[in-house]
N, C-alpha and C positions, 0 to 999 in steps of 0.2 A: 713727786717722780712724774716725767713727761713721756707719754707712751706716742711713737711715732703713729702717725696715720697709716691703717692697714691697705687703703688703696685710695688711689688720685684718679678721676676719670675725667676727661675733656669731651664734654657732649657735642657732636656736631649736629646742633639742633638749630642753629641759626637765630637771630633775636627776632621778636615777635611783640604786637601789642598786647599781652597777655596781664596776668594779674601781677607778677613781681612788678612791671613797669609801672603798673597805677601808682604802688605803694613808693615809688621813688618822686612822682608826680604829685605826690600827696601836699608838697610845699606850695603856697601860693605865690602867682608870678611874680617876680620881681621883689621877693621877700627873702631875707636873710633868716628868717623865724622857722624852726623846726617844727614840724607838725608833731605832738606829742601823743595824741591819741585817733585812732581810726576805730569806731565802735565794733563793728561786724569784724574786723580781724583782732581785735582785742581776746574778743571770745573764742578764738582757734586753740582749739587744744595743743597743737604743735606750734614750735617757735619759729617767728615770722620777723625778719629786721631788713632795713634799707640803707644803703650806704651812698654817698655822693660820690662825685668824681674823685675826690682827693681820701676815699675810704673812711669818711667819718661817717659815724653812726645818724640819722637822719630820724629813724623809727624803729622802736622794736616793742612787740607786745609782751604781757608778762612773762610767757613760757620762755621766749628769748633772754629776758634779763634775768630770769633763774639759770640758764645756761651761764651766762657771764658771771653771775654771782653778785650782782649788784643791783640796786634800785636803778630805776629807769632813768629817774632824772641825773644820776651819777653817770651814767653811760652815754646818754644822749651828746653831741657833739665831739667826742672823744673819736679818734682813728682807733680802728678796728684792732691793731696791732697793740693798742695802749689800753683797750676796754678790756679786752680776754683776760682770764687769770691766766698765773705762770703755767699752768699744767696744759692748756691747750694754745698757749702763746707759738709756739711752732707747728701745731699740726694743720692748721688751714690757712692764713694768711697768704701764704705763697699761692694758692689756688686762687685766692680773691685778685691777687695781680695777674696773675694769667688770664683770669675770665676777663678782667678789665682791660687788657692790654690787647688779647687776642680778638676780644667780642665776640667769645663763644660762651656757652654754658659750663658749668664746671661742676663735678660731684666730687666729696671726699668723705672719708668715713672716719671717724674720731673718738677719743675715749676720754669720758668724763671722770677723772680718777675720785674725786669727792663724791659725785654721785652713784659711782660703780657702774656706770652704763655704757654703754655705744649709741653714737649719733651718725646721721647720715646726712651731711651740709650740701645743699645745692644752691650755686648761685647763676643766678640769670642777668646778662649784661643789658642795661638799658640806655636811654639817650643821655641821662646826668649822673650815671653811676651803676649799682648794683643793688638787687632783689634778692634776698636770700629765705629759704626754708631749713629749718632744722627738724629732723625726724628721728625719733627714739627707735633705733633699731630693735632692740630687745622687746618690746611692746608688739611692735609688727610682727617680729617673728615667732613671738610667743602666740600671736593670733593667726598665725600660718600653722605654726605646731598644732594648735588646738583643733583647726579644720584638718589637718593632716589625720589628729589623732580619732577623730571622729569618722573620716573615711575609712580608717584601718579599721575601725570596729564593726563597719557594716560587712554583712556576709556578702551581698552582691558586689560584683566588679563593677569598678568606677574609673573613666577614663575623661579628664579635662583637654578640651581641645582650644586652641587660638583661632583667631580670624583666617589665618592661612592651612587651616585644616591640620595642624600639627598638634603633637601629642605634647602636651606640657607636665601631665602626671597621672600616673597611674596608682591602683592601691593594691595590696597584697593579695586580695581575693583574685584580682585579675589578673596578677601575674601566675597565681597558682594554676588558675584553671587552665592559661595557655602554655604553662609550662616554661615561662620565657623569664628574662632578668629585666630590672626596670630600667636599668642603663641602656638596653638595647632597644628599649621603647620611645623613651624620651626624647623629644626632638623630632622624632620621625612622623611620618605623614600617618593618616589613619587606615591608609592600605595596609602598612606593615602588620596592624592587629588584625585586618579582615583576611591577610594572607596565611597568619598563625592560624586561625580558627577556621579555615577552609571555608570561608563565605564565597557564595555562587557570584559570578559576575553580576547579575539582576538584582539581587540582592545588595551587593556593595553599591550600585548605582541608586537604589532606593535609600539607602543611609546616607548617602552625599546630598540627595533631594532633600532628605529631614533636616539634616543639618544645616544646610541653606535655608529652610524655612524657617526653623527655629531663631538661627541668628539674626535673622532679618525681620524676626516679629510677625510673620504669616502666620506661624502657629504657637499657640502657648507650649506645646509639647508634640511630638511625633512618638508612636510607638509601634513597634514591628516585632514579628516573629518569625525565626528563620533557624533552619537547621544550620549546626555548627559543630567544629570538632574539637575536644578537648586535647591537653598535653599529651595525654595517653593514646589518642587517636580513638578512643570511643565519640560514637556519632550521639550528639546531644541537641535540645531543644533549647533555643534560648530567647529570651524575651528582651527586646531594647528599647529603651526610652531616651529619648533625647530632651534636655531640658535645658533653657537658657540659664546662664549664671553671669556673675559680674565679679569674678576674682583677679584682679591685675589684668593679664594679658588674655586670660582665659574667658572664651564667650558661650562655650557649650560643653555641658557634662551628658557623657553617655553611660546609663546605669544598664547593666547585663545582669540579668537575672536566669541563673538555668532552672527551667519549668518542665524538664523532662519527665519527673516523677509525677509532677501534677497532670501533664498531658496524658501520661501513661494510665494515673487513675481516672481519670474523665473517659478514657477510652475503654478501659474494663467496665467501669459502670455501664457506659453506653451497650458495651456486649453483654453485659447482664441483664439489660431490658430485652436484648434479642433471645437470649437464654429464657427469659421468662415467657415470651412467646412459644418457644419450643415446648416448655413446660405446660402450659394449659393448652396446648394441641394435644398432648399425650396422652390417653384413656389408659393407661397401666400402670400401676405402682413402680412394678420394677423398671419400666422404661424411663419413669419420672426420675427413680433416683439413678440410673444410668446416665442420663443426661446430666444430672447433677453433679456426680462425680467426674465428668469427663470436663464440663465446664470449670471445675475447680481445678483441675489438672492444666486445661489450657490457657486459662483466663487468668488464673491467679498464683500459677505455678506450683500447684501443690501435687506431686506426682504420686506421693504414697497417701491415698485416700480411699475411704470406703463408707457404706451407707448401711446401717441396720435398722431394720423395722420391727417393731412389735408384733410377735404371733400370739394374738388374743388368747385362744384357746388353752395354750399352754404356758404363756405369761413369761417368754424368754424373747430377747432381742435377736432377730436372725438375721445374717449378712444376705443383702441381698444385691449389691453392688461394689465394685473397686477398680482401681486403675489396675492396668496390664502390669505395673511397675511393683505395685502392692503385692499382685498374685506370684510374681516372679520372685520377690523377696522373700514373701511367707508362706507361698503355697497357698494360698486362702487365708480366711479371717475365722475366728472362733466365735462362738454363739455365748450370750452373756446372760446369764440367771439373775434373779434378784441379789444385790449385793456383792456382784462379781465385777470388780473392775473398776478402773475410772471411767469407763465408758455408763455402766449402769448408775454410777453415782450422780454424773453428770445429766442423764435422763431423769434420772428421779429429782433431781433440784430443778430442772428446767432453765438451766443458765448456763452461757458460753463459760468453757473453761479453757484458761492456756496453761501449760505447763512450760517453763522454759529449760528446765532440766530434770528428767524423769529420775536421774539417778539420785536427786535429792526428795523424791516423793516416796511416802509409804505405801504400802498395800496394793503394790502393782498386782495385775491379772498375771501377767508374765515379769518376773524378776530380771530375767537375762534378755529381755527384748533390748535389741540394737539400737531402737529410736532413742533421740536425746530429748527432743520437744515434740511438744504436740497440742492441736486445739480439738476440743469436741463441741460439736455445736448440736443442741436438741432440736429436732424437727418437729416442734410442738409436741401433741401426744402420738405422733407416728412412730417415733425412734430419733436416731442420732447419723450426724455426719462428722466422722473423725478424720483428721489430716494429720500427719506425722513428718518429722524429718530427723535426719541422723545425725544433725548438727545441733549442738545447744542454743536456745535464744535464736532459733529460725524465723520465729513470728513475730508482728509488731502489732501496735493497735491498728493500723491500716490494714492489715490481712484480716485481724478478727472481724472489722467493719464490714470487708466487702465479703467474708465467708458469713457473717451473719445476714447480708441482704441476700445471700444465695439460698442460704436454709429458709428463709421466710417465703422467698418464692416457691422454694420446693413444698412447704409446707401448705400454702396456698392450693399447689396443683393437686397434692394428696387430698385435701381437704374437698375440692372439687370431684376427685374420681372417687371418693365415699359417698358424696352425697348422690352422684348421679348412679353408683351402684346402687344405695338404696333406693333410688326412685325406679330403676331398673327393675327390680326385685318386688317392689310395690305394685310396679305396672303390670308384671309377670303373674303375680300374684293374684290381681284381680283378674287378668285375664282368663286364668284357670279356674276362678271362683264364677265368672261369667259363663265359662264353657261347661263347669259343674251343673250351674244352675238350668242352662239349657238341656244337659242331660237328664236332669232330673224331670224337667218340664215332659221329656219324651218316654222316659222310662216308667215314669210314673203313671202315666197316661196309659202306658201299654200294659204295664204288669197289675194295675188295680183294674183294668178292664178285664183283663184275663180272668182274675180271683173271684171278680163279681158274677162274670158268666158262668162260672163254674158252681158259684152258690145258687144262681138262678136256674141252672140246669137242677141241680140236686132238690131243689123246691119243687120245681115241675115234675121230676119221678115222685119225690113224696106224695103228690096227690093223686097217684095212680092206684093200682089195684092191691099189689101185695107188698110193698117195700114198706118195711117199717121205718117209721120217723125217728125214733132215736138213734138208729144208725146214721140218717142223715144229718141229724142234729150234731152228731160227732164229727161228720165230715165238713159240715158248715163250720162247725168251730174249730176245726183244724185248719180250714182256710183263713179264718179272721184272724187267728194267730199267726198265720203265715205274713198276712196283710201287716199286722201289727209290726211284726219283725222288718218288713218292707219300709214300713213309715221311719223306724228306728235308723235303717239303715239310709234312708234320705237324709234324716237329720244329721248323721255322721257325715255325709257327702257335702250337705249344705254348707256346713262350718269348714273351717279351714282344715280340710284332711291333710294337707302337707305340714302341716305343723307336730313337732315332736317335742315332749317333754322331756324331764331327766328320765335318763335311762338306768337301769338295774339288772343285776344278774338275775334271769329267769329260767327255773328248770321246765324244759319242753311239757312233762307229764303232768306238772300241776297246772300249766297254763292250759293244757287240752280239758282238764276236769273243770276248771274254772270257767272255759267257752261253753262245754257240751249242754249243760242245761238250759242255756238261754236260747239255744235253737231247739229244745225239745226232743233231745235224742236220749234213748236208753244208753246206759252204760256199757250194753254190748256191742252198741251201734257204732262206737269208734275204737279202732286197736293201736295201739301204738308200736310201730317198727322200729326199734332203736331208741336210745335215750339220747339227750343233749341238752346242753346249756347255753345260752345267748343273753347277749346285754341288749334290751329294748324296752320302750315304755311300755309298763305294764299293761294300761287300760287300753294303749292302742293296738298292741299286739294280741289282747284277747279279742277286741272287735275284728282284729283281721282274722283270725281263727273261726269267728262266729261266721263272719263272711263268706269263706271258705265252706264250713261245714251245710251252711244253708242253701249255697249254690250247687253242692252235691245231692242233697238231701230233696232236694226240689224236681229233680228228674229222674228220681225212681221210687217207688213206694215201699222196696226192701233195702232200707238203707243200711250199707256197709262202706265204712271209711277206715282208710290206713293213713297215718301220718308218721313221718320219721325224718330221719336224715338222708340226703341224696345218695342213691344207690352208687354212684360213680367216684363217691368220697369225697367231693368237692364241697366247699362249705355252702349248706344250703338245707333245704326243707321240702318235701313234698308233701301234700294232702291229696289223694285220690278215692275215687271209688273205686273198690275192691274188684269190679268186675273191668276196671279199664287197665289197659296193658301200659309200661314204661314208654314203650315207641307205639304210640297210636298209630291205627291206620286212615286216620284224617290228617288234617293238617295242624300246625303249630304254630302259634301265633301271640304276638303280646298283648295283654290284656287292655281291652278297651272299652270304657265304661258304657259307650252306646251299643257296640253290639254284642258285648257279653252280657249285660244285665248290672241292675245296681248294685247287688252286692258283690260283684267281681270289681266294679268300678271303685266301690270303697277299698277293697282289697289291694287293688295296684296302687292307688292313692297312697295308702298308709306305709305300704312296702317301699315305694320310691322316696317317702319322707325320710325313711330311716337309710336310704341309700342302697336298697336292695334292687333286684331286678326279678319282678315277677313274670312268668309266662304260664299259658292254659295249653294243655292238649285235649283235644276232643277229639272220640271215635264216632263212627258212623251211627252209633245207636245212643250218641250226645253225652258218652259217659264222659267224667271230666277227669283229668290229673292236673293238678296246679304245683307247679315248681315256683319255689323263690331262693332265687341265686344270690351268690356275692354276699352273704351274712358273714362278715369278716369276723364276727365274735363268735361265731358257732363253735362248740368243743364238744365233741362227742364223749360220750360217759359210758361206764359199763352197761353192755347191752343188757337190753331187757325185752328183746325181739320177742315177738309173739304174744306179751301181755296187753291187758287193756287197762286203762287207766282206772284206777281204784275209786269206788262210789263214795268215800267218804271224803 
C-alpha cells in the first residue's frame, strides 16, 4: 500500500556551498564513473544520497541503501524513480523535480511501509544535481519525547528560549505555578512569563541581560533571586537559573525554583539566633520561658504554646508561661505530677514527641481536649515546652527541628541562670560567714574580756578580810561555765548558721526541757505559758532556745523566764524575762549580732534559716522579751498555761 506524503515543503533557503553540494562533486572532473564510497559519509547514521542533473543516483550510503531496499551497487546509476521501492515511488520524486527545476531546497515526509517508519527527506540543489538527507522522524521524535518526559518529571519550572527571546517550550511545573496554559505561552516572548509572574521592571532587565550573557558564551550560567507572584496571587520568592542548551532552535533554558519555604526557614533560623541573645540576657527563669513561648508563637507560628518547669520541692511540673491564645482557649494550664499525661511522659523520656492525631492516643490527661495534634519538647531537666493545634497533622519535621533549636537555647539560658543563682548564693553565704567571723572577733573579745574581769575581781575580793573562798569559787565556776557556753555559741555562729537540716514535728514543752539543762537553769526557772507544736530542725531549734535562755539569764541573778505562743494570736513564740512587759518602754529592733551579743546573733541566724522573723524588746533595766514571728507551721495545742516543764 502506498501512503501519500503527509506534507511537502519548499524551503526558501537558496543554494549554498554546503555539505550536500560536496556529495554531488565527489565525481572526478571529466569522468563518468560514479564515486561509490565517501568514508566519513558512509558512517553517518542518517541516510545520505546524491543525484545528478538527470536525477540518477550517483552516491548513497548504507542507510540510504536500506531505505531503497537494495544493495548500493544495484541502485547506483539508476534514476531515482526507478530505484525506489513501489511503496515509495509516488511519495517523493515530484519534490525532487520541483527542487531541481526551481533551484530551491525541498522537504517531504514519507512513510516506509516495510519498515513501519516515517522519514523526513530534504533535497538541496547543487550545480550538477541534488544532494539529499533522509532522517527517521520516529527516532528523532522519540528523543524529543524522552527529553520532554524528563522535563515534565522535574518539580522546577523549565522554559526553553530561542535566539529571538521567544518561548519554545514550558513544562507542567511552570504552567501550574503561573496558572497559565502552555498554548498561551509557546511562541510568545519571555516578557509574557515575566508579566504573569509579576516580575518588576528592574528584575526583567536583569533577566534579559542574563539570557544575553549565557547565549553569547560570556557566562556559563546566571542565577537570580527575585520576588514573584504565583497563579493564586500569592507572593513567593523564585530562584531563576539561566543555562545554555543546544536543542534544535533553543539556545537558553530558564529553570525556576520556588525557594519561599527555604528563605522562610533561613529567616526563622536567623531570628532564633536573635532570640538566643534575648534568652541569654534574661536573668529570671520565668522571663526566659516567656521569651521562648512568644518566640515560638511569633516566629514558628505556634499560637497555642506553654512552658512547664519542674518544681523541685514538690516534684511536679508547674506552668510558668503561655501564649495569650492558649489562655483565652483554656483559661490556663494544669500542673502535671509523675505519670500524669503525655507532658510528663515526654519530660521523663527526655525526647521530643510529636502526636499527629491525639484522638488515636491513649491515656490522655484530658480525653476531651479540643487539640488534635501537638509537639512536646523537654527543656533538659528543667521542664517542657508544649505546642498544640486544633488540626490533625499540623506539624512536620521542620517544625520539630526548629522547636528543638528553640528549646535547646532555652535550656542553655536556664542552665546559665541556675549556675548564676548558685554562684550568688555561694557568694552571699561567704559574705554572711565573713560577717559572722568579724562579729565573732568583736563579740568574743568583748564578752571574754568582761568575764575574765569578773573572775579577777572575785579573786581580788577573795584575798580580803572576811569573804569566804568557797563562795568566790562557786561564782568563778559559774562564770567559767558561762564562758564555756559562750564558746559553744561562737562555734555555732562560726559554722553555717543559716543551714537547716530535715524538719520534724516538735512539741514546745519537750524542746524547752531539752534546752534548759544546757544553760544550767533550774526546772522552776522556766515557765511554759501555752502549749504548741511546730516543724523545725530539732538540734538547731534546741540551740535557738539555749541562746534565748542564756541571753535572758545573763542579765539577772534571779532568773525567771516565760515562753509560749505570741499573745496576739499570730503564729509565733515569745521568750521573755518575767520582769519584762509585752510593750516594753524601751526600743524594739531586729536582732543584730554586733549590738545584741553572741547568743542573740546565733538565735537570729537560726530563726532566719527557718524562714522566721526574730525581734527583741528591751526595757530600761535591760530586761529582754524575744519574739519569733512568722512560724507558719506553729499550731497551738490544749493550753497548759501556768505550768512549768517537767524535770523528767
